[in-house]
Steps between C-alpha positions, in 0.01 A plus 500: 500500500192337636353205690397171337164326520614331821592832659879461480687829453783528251841619614445850366192564705667360815782742454266796455311411822816440703631847407166684550337348811696672776456845350133469386211635710279231346704201630564659841132599546372166386722331757363718781143413390578128485666497847210700645231278346670178600506611867136606499348218291706213636639604841574146611705399194837344567592358161480682168566400140545755226430356156676692223740666740709640214811673632393462866402864558171422675653216704783727614245756621308232683819359651590833644153591623395156621803303619260263675366369166658186350529602134525298182542648154411327174588624156503345151776727368855384584618852432254641758603243757864585456432860602267389781765272646743786518244710683375218727774252578315368805154454342390177328467561131376250245462475124129424465218520247164596652329288233671192649477590868684239711371625838174388665358677801849614595485876577289733713502765223600496134567823312520579130572863424446608140551140390179329377449753218821358348358146494276409204298249708435708809227261619764224532731747677232585757437131550871453570492780759195343670676162509800642684293670770398325822125479570401824664812670362501772241628652181609854422501622139574815310408534129471784246150638467278645219512371145484857376849560642650235266804651328856437382589456869293186522641363180859556598439368850352183355146529634220288364227710654399776737223419750167642598389482867210273420713285269767438763238431767334243276827327417596477866155364590516242220842386623350427841592797708260658752490823708626691196587861561601741220612858477656711227820688554705747297175697513621854553756458222250353254468821280877517463519126429224533229692790339818296483309204348342723236841627410624144439203298368517137411741442210712805581865446407627797705416366846793436736407299810805593702453869429132472605606365838733791569342834584667831597558521881213748564258288303611187690439679829154620400397156374631338820295737716189426292556123541550542875168685527333212313655240730370680805150516349516123428618435856192696616290247297422737220463302176619722221270481199748530209878496445783366295520181709287268713595349835322179605498302823311168515489181703500126432198342668565305820 
């Protein structure tokens, strides 16, 4: 149950995500952060492409929060698209490989949320995102952070890497993006995240991805409150120094 070198999820991982997303503080909180950041970083956006839209969870959140946006979803996995089409019957959804991007200067904003770490050639993936954005438009990304958090979770999820802040900045800059802004998130929960990763180090045979995405109700509530505090700090322009993930907003030059 993993993703291939091109980032395509297998059917087993799609099923796990589809069952877990609605009930997981992580997916709900990440959606709130994405919606908030899109509105602040690119307030004039009217068209949005999500690359690697998976089961459509992020697109559904955007569709509800921003009905003014013309949305397009792109996913390499046919299994993921099947779920997304059930969730979003009125949104344009395409089977698409970011390494063979067909769009040129077509969208105000392109998003890729926990996607490029699944692609072996992430430089080509970033070039594909840049190609699809209109001059002056932007990209939103989330990626896993800190190499020292590498664990069985990353292996099962099909990650090729975790990113450092400087490393992601450099890759975005080399791809041609400007006005690059980065912040960590999942900061307040970093100690708990580290403890869970130490429990299931790389090579662990006992790790269960679906179980890791399901917490007891009280733990879910506490984690969601922590993520909400982080989002409000980010909205206040506080750049969090460390965390389980990175959020990036950048622009294509005019």
